[in-house]
C-alpha positions in Angstrom: 2.5 13.9 -6.4 0.8 10.5 -6.2 2.8 7.4 -5.3 1.5 3.9 -5.9 2.7 0.8 -4.1 1.6 -2.7 -5.1 2.2 -6.3 -4.2 0.5 -9.7 -4.3 -1.0 -11.4 -1.3 -1.8 -15.1 -1.1 -4.2 -16.4 1.6 -5.8 -19.9 1.8 -9.4 -18.6 2.3 -9.4 -15.8 -0.4 -6.7 -17.1 -2.8 -4.2 -14.8 -4.6 -5.0 -11.1 -5.0 -3.3 -7.9 -5.9 -3.1 -5.1 -3.3 -2.5 -1.4 -4.3 -2.0 1.4 -1.9 -2.2 4.9 -3.6 -0.6 7.6 -1.5 -1.6 11.1 -2.4 -1.8 14.3 -0.4 -1.5 12.8 3.0 -4.1 10.1 2.4 -3.8 6.4 1.4 -6.5 4.7 -0.8 -6.4 0.9 -0.6 -7.7 -1.3 -3.3 -7.5 -5.0 -4.3 -8.2 -7.1 -7.3 -8.5 -10.8 -7.7 -8.4 -12.2 -11.2 -7.7 -10.5 -14.5 -11.3 -9.7 -15.4 -12.5 -8.5 -12.1 -12.9 -4.9 -10.9 -10.9 -3.1 -8.2 -12.5 -3.3 -4.8 -11.9 -1.2 -1.7 -9.5 -3.1 0.6 -9.3 -2.9 4.4 -5.6 -3.2 5.2 -4.3 -5.7 7.7 -1.3 -5.2 10.0 0.7 -7.2 7.4 -0.4 -4.8 4.6 0.8 -1.8 6.7 4.1 -3.5 7.4 4.6 -4.3 3.7 3.7 -0.7 2.8 6.3 0.7 5.2 8.9 -1.8 3.9 8.2 -0.8 0.2 8.3 2.9 1.1 11.5 2.5 3.0 13.2 1.0 -0.1 12.2 4.1 -2.2 13.6 6.8 0.2 17.4 6.1 -0.6 16.7 6.1 -4.3 14.9 9.5 -3.9 11.7 8.2 -5.3 10.0 9.1 -2.0 11.1 12.0 0.2 11.8 11.5 3.9 8.9 13.9 4.6 6.5 11.7 2.6 7.8 8.6 4.4 7.1 10.2 7.8 3.5 11.0 6.7 3.0 7.3 5.7 4.3 6.2 9.2 2.0 8.7 10.9 -1.0 7.4 8.9 -0.2 3.9 10.1 0.0 5.0 13.8 -3.3 6.9 13.5 -5.5 4.0 12.3 
């Protein structure tokens, strides 16, 4: 089952952009989009992006939207990079 996490980042050099992390089958695909009419681009996650992903995933575990096993896989992927 695929799980999508998304948020907005704002940085002085690049401006405001949307980040999406798509978690599926033990892998995470990172993409970003800046502006309404632009295409999705591959995103290289920063440490802050990984922290935000863990934070968002942690909120979904108690609501049973994400299993504890899936949450552990996300944490392991962060440690492997």
